[in-house]
N, C-alpha and C positions, 0 to 999 in steps of 0.2 A: 504493499499500500503505501509506495514512495510518492504517489500522487497525493493521496491525501494529507501526507505528513506535510507536503509543501504548501498545501492550502489549508492547514490547520487555522490559522488566525481567520483567516476569511470565513470558513465554515463556522466557527464559533461565533465570531461577529454576526453573521446573517441569521442563525440560531436564535441568538440573543434579541436580535431586533424583532423576529417573529414572535417572541413571547415577552417583549417589554411592555410596561406601561398599563398593564391591566388589559391590554387589549386580546383578540382573539383572530381566527382565521375564518375568512368565507371560501366555503367551497362553490364554486362555479365551474366545474369540470365536467358536467353530465356530456354524456356522447351525444352524437346527434341523433341515433333512434330514442334515446331516453328523454333528451329534450322533446323531440317531436312527439313523444306518447304523452308528456305533461301538456304540452299546448293542445294537443287533440282533444284531452279531456275538458278542456275549457273553451273550446271553439276557437283556437288561436291558429292562425294558417302555419303550416310546418314547412317554412321556407327558411333559406339562409337568411334573407333581408328579415324577416321576423325574428330570428334568434340573434341578429347583430343588434336590432332595435332594443330586445330584453337584455341584452348585455350591456348595452350603452346606457340604458336606464339605471342599471345598478353601479357602474361604475363612475358615473358622473353623480350619484347622490351626494348632495352637499353634506358635508361633517361625518361621511364614510370613514374618513382615515382616523378620526377621533376614537374608535372602536375598533377598527379593523387593520391589524398591523401586516398581514398580508392575503392575498387573493390566489387561490388556484383555477388555473384556466384548463381548458383543452385545448387542442391542436388546432381547430378552425378558429377558437377564440383568439390566441395570441396572435394569430396573423390579420385580425380585424381591425377595422378603423372606425371611428366616428363617423356621424353624418358630415362633420365639416374637413373630414380627411386626417384626422389625428390619429395616430395609432392608438390602440388600447393600451399598450405596454407604456407609452409617453404619459398618457393621462394617470395611470397607477404610479409610475415613477415620480411624476410631478407632484403627487398628493403624499408621498414618502410612503406609498405602499409596497411590500415586496412582492414581486412577481413570482409565481409558481406556475409549474405544469404538470398535468396527469400524463405520464408516460406508460404504462401498462396497455395491454392491447385486450384487456376483459378476461374474464373467467371463461373457461371452457371444461366441457367434461373431461374428468380425470380416468384416463384408460384403466380398467379393470377394478373401478370403484364406482359402481351405482350411487347415484345422487349426489356424489362429491364433485369438487370442482377443482382446478388448477388455473393459477394467472399467467396467461402466457405474454409476452413481449420482450424478453431477453435479447433474442437476435436482432443484432444491428443495433443495440441500445446505446452503445459507446459515443456512436456516431450521432445518434439522434439528440443526445444530450449536449454534445458539443454545438450542434445546431440550434437547440432551445437555448443555451447559454449565450450565443451570439445575439439572438433576438432579445434578450434580456433578463431570461429567467434566472434566478438565483437558488430555487429550491425546486423539488420535484415530488410527486406522489406515486405510491404504488400499493394497490388494493388487492389483498388476499380475501377470498370469500369462504367461509367456514359453516356448513350448514348442518343444523343439529335435528337427530331424527333417531330412530331404532339403530341403534349399533354404530351411528355418526355422529360426530367425526371419527375415523380411524386414523391409526398412526401413520400411515401412509400419506394420507391427505396432508396432515399436519406438517409432516417432514417434508414433503414437497414444496408446499408453501411457504414454510418459512426458510427453505434454502433459496428459493427464488427472491424472497423479500431481500436476504441478506446479499446476495450478487446484486441484485438492484443498487442496494445502499451502496456497496463497495464502488460500484462504477459510478454513482452519482458524486461520492466524495472524490474520486479521481478527476471529475469534470470541474472540480469546485462547486458543486451544489448540495444544498442540503437535502438529506433524503427524509422525508416524511413516511415513515413504515407504518403500514395500514393493515394489520390481521383483524378482520372482522368476523365476528361470532354474529351470525344473522338473529333477529329477534323472531322469524317466523319459527312457529310450533308451539308446544304447549309445555315445554321446560319448566323446571322450576328455577327460582333464583339461585339456589345453591348448585343446580346442574350446571347453570351458565357459569357460575364463578370457577367450578372446577374444570371446564373445559378451557374457559379464558385463561386459566393459571397454566393450565398443560400447554396450550399454544404459545404462550408470552414464554414460558421457560424454553420451549424450543427454539423460538425466534430468535432470544438473547444468545443462547448457545450457537446457533447459526451467525449471527452478527459478530461474536468473538472468533469463530473459526476463520471468519472471511476478513478480519482486520478492521471492523468499521469501528471508527471514533465516536463513542456514544456522546461526547460533548457537541459534535457536530451533527447530531440527528435529533428528531422530533418524532415521538411515538404518537399514532392516532388509533386507539384502539376503540372498540365498542363499550358503552357503559355495561356493566354486568347488570342483567335485568332478568326477570321471567319473561318467558316466551309470550308474545300476543296472545296465544289461544290458551294460556295457563289460567286455571280457575282462581288462583288465588293472586292477586296484583299485589306486592309488597308496599309498604309505604314509603315516601319519599327517603326518609330519614334510614329507613333499613336498607334500601337501596345504596345510600350513600356509605353508610357503614361496610356492607359487604364488598361494595366495588373497591373502596380505598384500600380494605384489608389485603384483598387479591392483589392489588398493584404494589402495596409495600412488601407483599411476600415475593415478587419476583423481578420487579424493574428496578434496574440499578440506579444509584443516587447520581451517578455522573449524567445521567440523558438529560438534554437540555431542556426538556417539557414535555408535558402530554396534553394532547389538544382532542379531546373527544368528538367522535361522529356523532351524528343525531340518529342515523340508522331507522329512521321512519317513525321516531316518536313525534307527537304533538310538539308544535313551537314551544306552548307555554309549560309542558312537562320536562322537556330538555332543558329549559331554563331552570326550574325548580330542583331538578336532580343535580343538574351541577353546581346550583347555588348552595343545597344542603352539603355537599363534599366541601366545598371552600369553607362554609361557615363552620362547620364542626371539625376541619382538619387543617386548614391552611396553613397556621403557625407551626405544625409540627411535621409538614411534607418537606422531603428532599427536593422536589421538583415542582414548578408551578402546573397548576390544571387549568386548562381553558378549552375554549371550543372550536370546533372547524367544523361548522355546521352548513349544509346546504339547502334541503327543504326546510329545517327548523328555522332558517332566517329568511328564504325566499317564498316559499309558497302563500303566506298572507299577501304579500306584494302582488305576486303573478295573477292570485284570484281576483284582485281589484284592477288589474291591467288590462287583462284579457285581450291584447293587442291595439287598445284603443288610445291613441298619440293624446287624447283628451284627459285621460287619467294617469298620466306619466307623474305629475306631482304628488298627486294621491297615492300611488304606488311606491313611490321614493320615501314618503313619510312612513307609511308602513314598514318598508324595509330598515329604515333609520331606527323606527321605535323598536325592532326585535334586536339590532345590533346593541342599541343601548340596554335593553333585558339582559341580554347575554354579558355583556361587560359588566354589570351589577352583579350578576350570577357568579361571574370570576372572583369578584370580590367578595362574595358572601353578602352582598346588599340587595339580592332582590326580594321582591313580594308580589304576590298576586295583586295587588293594590295597583301596581306599576301599571298592569295591563289596561286599566281602564283610563290611563292619562295618554294624551297624545304626544307629549315629549317628556317621558320620564326624566327626572332630576337626579343626576349622579354626581357626587363629589369627583372631583380631578383627583 
């Protein structure tokens, strides 16, 4: 990892910027099919022009940089420009927001293991990372998808995905990019909170073992895990505080203190519940944790604004207010200051 050693100060500085000042990350890296699916559900045209307009709405939201330190883009997005011709990357850089890029090629069926998936995209990744760096990216993201069910996940699925995550992370650091390592245990299923904790712990143990083997510098990476949660179909839905206790306990048992930070994915939670659970973790444990806990949400920030916008140019300002509101709520949650009362305010007030 000679490349990573040469880039150590840059990697550490970028990771610190991404986790600084009580802010979080905004994931707007939906693939074209995923974005089109969400548009179709709301009657929005599934076109490049519509996707560009939606993304311009997001990145030009006034005050976004007060709460968001970094934005994760998709290949189409990092090449797009605003209506006035300004590249999206320039808009984000001018606002002081760090630019990131999703680089995996998606999850495909894992051969010989029914119901399980492996994330692909390592072939040619070195060259793609260099190209994205030249476009202005300073960090990257790779997502591994772990399904829960009868007899799954198996050891082969966990090992294969952990190995791919580690190889991706090593290539990122070689290119001077901070890797966001995202091992996601899906919420789909009827599993209990404790079952999710057991699988998440097993998965993270394997991920960090592989990161060590590949020589990845922990101070120059960010972990993006699922929150430890009961399955969506589980009959008993644990309280916000119980989720916070179990989730933080699981992380403390396996995530090394050297990791630059932990930024949770929302994983299909409602916007309010994602904020409440993150808030409970920070309110109860913030002073004793070795790493900051923040957010790297997509739908839990975007969805309320998307439902207001629906492709209507006359609703841009209203949608931007809704987007800013969610970023404010999540910044408060990172500080342990969020409350449901904030949901009734148009512009929540947060101490700097």
